[in-house]
C-alpha positions as CSV (number, residue, x, y, z in Angstrom):
1,M,26.3,-21.4,-9.2
2,E,24.6,-24.7,-9.8
3,N,20.9,-24.3,-10.8
4,T,20.0,-27.0,-8.2
5,K,21.3,-25.0,-5.3
6,K,18.6,-23.2,-3.3
7,I,18.6,-19.5,-3.2
8,D,19.0,-18.1,0.3
9,I,16.8,-15.1,0.9
10,V,16.4,-12.9,4.0
11,F,12.9,-11.4,3.9
12,I,12.5,-8.0,5.4
13,G,8.9,-6.6,5.7
14,T,6.2,-5.4,8.0
15,A,2.9,-4.6,6.3
16,A,0.3,-7.0,4.9
17,F,1.4,-6.1,1.3
18,G,4.3,-8.5,1.7
19,V,2.4,-11.5,3.1
20,P,1.4,-13.2,-0.2
21,L,5.0,-13.0,-1.4
22,L,6.5,-14.3,1.8
23,A,4.0,-17.3,1.7
24,A,4.9,-17.9,-2.0
25,L,8.6,-17.9,-1.4
26,A,8.3,-20.2,1.7
27,K,6.4,-22.8,-0.4
28,D,8.7,-22.5,-3.5
29,E,11.4,-25.2,-3.6
30,R,13.8,-22.9,-5.4
31,F,14.2,-20.8,-2.2
32,H,15.4,-21.1,1.4
33,I,14.4,-18.4,3.9
34,P,16.9,-18.5,6.8
35,L,15.4,-15.4,8.4
36,V,12.4,-13.1,8.4
37,V,12.9,-9.6,9.7
38,T,10.1,-7.4,10.8
39,R,9.5,-4.5,13.2
40,E,9.0,-4.8,16.9
41,D,5.4,-5.4,18.2
42,R,3.6,-2.1,18.7
43,P,0.7,-1.1,20.9
44,A,-2.6,-1.3,19.0
45,G,-6.4,-1.1,19.7
46,R,-8.2,0.5,22.6
47,C,-6.2,-1.4,25.2
48,L,-2.9,-0.5,23.4
49,K,-1.7,-4.1,23.7
50,P,1.5,-4.9,21.8
51,A,0.4,-6.4,18.5
52,P,2.5,-8.4,15.9
53,S,3.0,-7.1,12.4
54,P,1.2,-9.0,9.5
55,I,4.7,-10.3,8.5
56,K,5.4,-11.6,11.9
57,Q,2.1,-13.5,12.0
58,A,2.8,-14.9,8.6
59,A,6.3,-16.0,9.5
60,E,5.0,-17.8,12.6
61,R,2.3,-19.6,10.6
62,L,5.0,-20.7,8.1
63,N,7.5,-21.7,10.9
64,L,10.2,-19.3,9.7
65,P,12.9,-17.9,11.9
66,L,12.1,-14.4,13.1
67,F,14.1,-11.4,14.0
68,Q,12.6,-8.1,15.3
69,P,15.3,-5.5,15.7
70,K,14.6,-2.0,17.1
71,D,17.1,-0.7,14.6
72,V,17.9,-2.9,11.5
73,N,21.0,-0.8,10.8
74,A,22.6,-1.4,14.2
75,K,25.8,-3.3,14.5
76,D,24.3,-6.3,16.2
77,S,21.4,-6.4,13.6
78,I,23.9,-6.5,10.8
79,Q,25.7,-9.4,12.4
80,T,22.4,-11.3,12.6
81,L,21.5,-10.5,9.0
82,A,24.9,-11.5,7.8
83,G,24.5,-15.1,8.9
84,P,26.0,-16.4,12.1
85,R,22.6,-16.8,13.8
86,H,20.9,-18.7,11.0
87,G,23.8,-20.8,9.7
88,A,24.6,-19.3,6.3
89,A,27.8,-17.4,5.3
90,L,25.8,-14.7,3.6
91,P,22.3,-14.5,2.2
92,M,22.3,-14.4,-1.6
93,L,19.4,-12.0,-1.7
94,I,17.7,-9.7,0.7
95,I,14.1,-9.0,-0.3
96,V,12.5,-5.9,1.2
97,V,8.7,-5.3,1.0
98,A,7.0,-2.5,2.9
99,Y,9.3,-2.6,5.9
100,G,9.1,0.9,7.3
101,Q,12.8,1.6,8.0
102,I,15.4,3.0,5.6
103,L,18.2,0.5,5.0
104,K,21.7,1.9,5.2
105,K,24.7,1.0,3.1
106,S,26.0,-1.5,5.7
107,V,22.8,-3.5,5.3
108,L,22.6,-3.2,1.5
109,E,26.1,-4.6,1.2
110,I,25.3,-7.8,3.1
111,P,23.8,-10.1,0.4
112,S,26.2,-11.7,-2.0
113,I,24.1,-10.9,-5.0
114,A,21.7,-8.0,-4.4
115,C,19.2,-6.3,-2.1
116,V,15.9,-6.2,-3.9
117,N,12.6,-4.3,-3.2
118,V,9.1,-4.8,-4.5
119,H,7.4,-1.5,-5.0
120,G,3.7,-0.9,-5.7
121,S,4.0,1.3,-8.8
122,L,5.6,1.3,-12.3
123,L,8.8,3.1,-11.5
124,P,10.0,5.8,-11.9
125,K,6.4,6.9,-11.3
126,Y,5.2,7.3,-7.7
127,R,8.4,6.8,-5.7
128,G,7.7,7.0,-2.0
129,A,5.2,5.9,0.7
130,S,1.8,6.0,-1.0
131,P,2.1,4.7,-4.6
132,I,-1.3,2.9,-4.6
133,Q,-3.3,5.8,-3.3
134,S,-1.4,8.2,-5.6
135,A,-2.2,6.2,-8.7
136,L,-5.9,6.4,-7.9
137,L,-5.7,10.1,-7.0
138,G,-4.1,10.7,-10.3
139,G,-6.9,9.0,-12.2
140,K,-4.5,6.6,-13.8
141,S,-5.7,3.7,-16.0
142,E,-2.7,1.5,-15.2
143,T,-0.3,0.7,-12.4
144,G,1.7,-2.4,-11.4
145,I,4.7,-3.5,-9.4
146,S,8.4,-3.0,-9.9
147,V,11.2,-5.3,-8.8
148,M,14.2,-3.0,-8.2
149,R,17.6,-3.0,-6.7
150,V,17.7,-1.2,-3.4
151,E,20.1,1.8,-3.0
152,E,20.3,4.5,-0.4
153,G,17.9,6.8,-2.3
154,V,14.1,6.4,-2.0
155,D,12.9,4.0,-4.6
156,S,15.5,5.2,-7.1
157,G,17.5,2.0,-7.7
158,A,17.8,0.3,-11.0
159,V,14.8,-1.8,-12.1
160,Y,15.0,-5.5,-12.9
161,A,11.4,-5.9,-14.0
162,T,7.9,-4.2,-14.0
163,F,4.6,-6.0,-14.2
164,P,1.6,-3.7,-15.2
165,I,-2.1,-4.2,-14.6
166,P,-5.1,-2.0,-15.5
167,I,-7.0,0.0,-12.9
168,R,-10.7,-0.6,-12.9
169,D,-13.1,2.3,-12.7
170,D,-14.5,1.0,-9.4
171,E,-11.0,0.2,-7.9
172,T,-10.3,1.4,-4.4
173,S,-7.0,1.4,-2.5
174,L,-8.1,-1.7,-0.6
175,T,-8.9,-3.8,-3.7
176,L,-5.8,-2.5,-5.6
177,H,-3.6,-3.2,-2.6
178,D,-4.7,-6.8,-2.6
179,T,-4.4,-7.2,-6.4
180,L,-0.9,-5.8,-6.4
181,A,0.1,-8.0,-3.4
182,Q,-1.1,-11.1,-5.2
183,L,0.6,-10.0,-8.4
184,S,3.9,-9.7,-6.5
185,A,3.4,-13.3,-5.2
186,E,2.9,-14.5,-8.7
187,K,5.6,-12.6,-10.5
188,T,8.4,-11.9,-8.1
189,P,9.7,-15.5,-7.4
190,D,10.6,-16.0,-11.1
191,A,12.3,-12.6,-11.2
192,L,14.3,-13.4,-8.0
193,E,15.5,-16.7,-9.4
194,A,16.6,-14.9,-12.6
195,I,18.4,-12.2,-10.6
196,A,20.2,-14.9,-8.5
197,R,21.2,-16.9,-11.6
198,G,22.4,-13.8,-13.4
199,T,20.0,-13.9,-16.3
200,L,18.0,-10.8,-15.3
201,K,19.9,-7.5,-15.3
202,S,18.7,-4.2,-13.9
203,T,18.2,-1.0,-15.9
204,P,18.7,2.5,-14.3
205,Q,15.6,4.6,-13.9
206,N,15.1,7.8,-15.8
207,D,15.2,10.3,-13.0
208,K,13.7,13.0,-15.3
209,E,10.5,11.0,-15.4
210,A,10.3,10.3,-11.7
211,T,7.3,11.4,-9.6
212,H,7.2,11.3,-5.8
213,C,4.4,10.6,-3.3
214,A,4.4,11.3,0.4
215,K,2.8,9.4,3.3
216,I,-1.0,10.0,3.5
217,T,-2.1,12.0,6.5
218,K,-5.6,11.8,8.2
219,K,-6.4,15.4,7.4
220,E,-6.2,14.7,3.7
221,G,-9.5,12.7,4.1
222,K,-11.5,15.9,4.8
223,I,-13.7,16.8,1.9
224,D,-13.4,20.2,0.4
225,W,-16.6,20.9,-1.5
226,N,-14.8,23.6,-3.5
227,E,-13.1,20.7,-5.4
228,S,-14.7,19.0,-8.4
229,A,-16.9,15.9,-8.0
230,E,-14.4,13.9,-10.0
231,T,-11.5,14.9,-7.6
232,I,-13.6,14.1,-4.5
233,S,-14.7,10.7,-6.0
234,L,-11.0,9.8,-6.7
235,K,-10.2,10.6,-3.1
236,I,-13.0,8.4,-1.8
237,R,-11.5,5.5,-3.8
238,A,-7.9,6.3,-2.9
239,F,-8.6,6.8,0.9
240,A,-10.8,3.7,1.3
241,G,-9.9,1.9,4.6
242,W,-7.7,4.8,5.8
243,P,-7.9,7.7,6.3
244,E,-11.3,7.6,4.5
245,T,-13.1,10.7,3.3
246,Y,-15.3,12.6,5.6
247,T,-17.3,15.8,6.1
248,T,-19.5,17.1,8.9
249,W,-23.2,17.2,9.5
250,N,-25.0,18.3,12.7
251,E,-21.6,18.6,14.4
252,K,-20.8,15.0,13.7
253,I,-18.4,13.3,11.3
254,L,-20.1,11.9,8.3
255,K,-17.9,9.5,6.2
256,I,-18.6,9.2,2.5
257,L,-17.6,5.6,1.8
258,E,-18.9,5.3,-1.8
259,A,-20.0,7.9,-4.3
260,I,-19.7,8.7,-8.0
261,P,-19.4,12.0,-9.9
262,S,-22.5,13.4,-11.6
263,T,-22.8,16.2,-14.1
264,Q,-25.8,17.7,-12.4
265,K,-25.4,21.1,-10.8
266,N,-26.2,21.9,-7.2
267,A,-25.1,24.5,-4.6
268,M,-21.6,23.6,-3.2
269,G,-21.8,21.4,-0.1
270,T,-25.6,21.3,-0.2
271,V,-27.5,18.0,-0.2
272,A,-30.3,17.6,-2.8
273,A,-32.6,14.8,-4.0
274,A,-33.0,14.2,-7.7
275,D,-34.5,11.3,-9.6
276,D,-34.1,8.8,-6.7
277,T,-30.5,9.9,-6.2
278,V,-28.9,12.0,-3.4
279,L,-26.4,14.6,-4.6
280,V,-24.0,17.0,-3.0
281,G,-22.9,20.0,-5.0
282,T,-19.2,20.7,-5.7
283,N,-17.3,23.3,-7.6
284,H,-17.8,21.3,-10.8
285,G,-20.7,18.8,-10.9
286,S,-22.2,16.9,-8.0
287,L,-21.3,13.9,-6.0
288,Q,-23.9,11.2,-6.0
289,L,-23.8,9.5,-2.6
290,K,-24.0,5.7,-2.4
291,L,-22.7,4.6,1.1
292,V,-22.2,6.7,4.2
293,Q,-21.4,6.3,7.8
294,L,-22.4,8.7,10.6
295,E,-20.1,9.0,13.6
296,G,-20.8,6.2,16.0
297,K,-23.0,4.3,13.6
298,R,-22.5,1.5,11.1
299,P,-22.2,2.1,7.3
300,Q,-25.5,2.5,5.5
301,S,-26.7,2.9,2.0
302,I,-27.8,6.4,1.3
303,Q,-31.5,5.3,1.1
304,E,-31.3,3.5,4.4
305,F,-29.6,6.6,5.9
306,L,-32.4,8.9,4.6
307,N,-35.0,6.7,6.2
308,G,-33.6,7.6,9.6
309,H,-32.6,11.1,8.7
310,P,-35.1,12.7,6.3
311,D,-33.8,16.1,7.3
312,F,-30.5,15.3,5.6
313,I,-32.0,16.6,2.3
314,G,-31.3,20.3,2.1
315,A,-28.4,20.2,4.6
316,A,-25.2,22.1,4.2
317,L,-22.3,19.8,4.8
318,G,-18.9,20.7,6.2
319,I,-20.1,23.6,8.3
C-alpha cells in the first residue's frame, strides 16, 4: 500500500467520549471517513423528544455521511458497512468508540485490515462498561487508553498500544472522561496509521491479569455511612455527573457533590460542626462536606446551605 493513499475508516460510536477522536480523524489528511455509524435517535428530556447522539451531532457538523441502523449486525447493515452505499470496496479500518452494541463476527470481518476499538483503561484492567468510574473507585493513581483489536469477547482483543496518564487526587469521572477523550484524539490517529501501514502489531492480553467492570446503576449512588470516609469520597468522585452520590434528610434527597475524607471521628451518619467544617461520621473517619444539593434546589457550598438550614447540624442522614 502506497503511503500517499488515504486510509478509509468507518467510524462507529455513540457517546461523547468519541467526539474528539472523530473530529481529529475528519481533519487529518491521512484519513478518509466514508461513513459514520451511530445509534438511532432516542427519546430524551421531559418531553421525550427524539434526540441525536453526540456522535450524530458531530458527524453533521463535520458534514460526514451518517448511518443509524437499528441493528448494526443485520444483513442490510452489513451491506452498507461493506461499501456499496459509500463508494468504497471495503473500509480498511473500522474504528469503534463507545457505541453500545456488540459487534458480531460478520461485522468484524468487514474491514480489509482490522476492526479497532479505543477503550478507556489500560487493558487488561477494567474490561467492560465503566472503566473510568472503576479506576476512580479503585483509588488508582494511573489510567489511560488502549487501542485494541476488536474480537467477539468483551474488550479481550489483542492490544496495539496503550497510553497512560496519572489520575489527580481531585479527579472526577467528568474530568477524567474529558481528559481521556482528548488523549484519544491526540494519540489514536498515529496508531491507526501505523496499524494500516503494517508497522504496529498487536500483542495478546494476559487474561490472568484481567479485571472486569459492569455498567453503573443508579442505586450505587446511595451512600452507606457504614462504609469508610475514603470509600465514600471515591464514590463521590467516580459518580460525578451520574448517578451522583446521595443520602436523605428530612425525607428529601440530599446529593453530596463534593467532599473529602477526614480522620476525625463522629457518630455514623450524624452531622457535626468542627473547626469551621461540617463532618458526617462514617465507619472509619468522617466525610467533610464541601458542596451539596437538596432535592429541588441548586447546588450550594456547605456554608451557604447551613445559612438556610441551621438545623442540619446534628441531623442523622439516611434515615
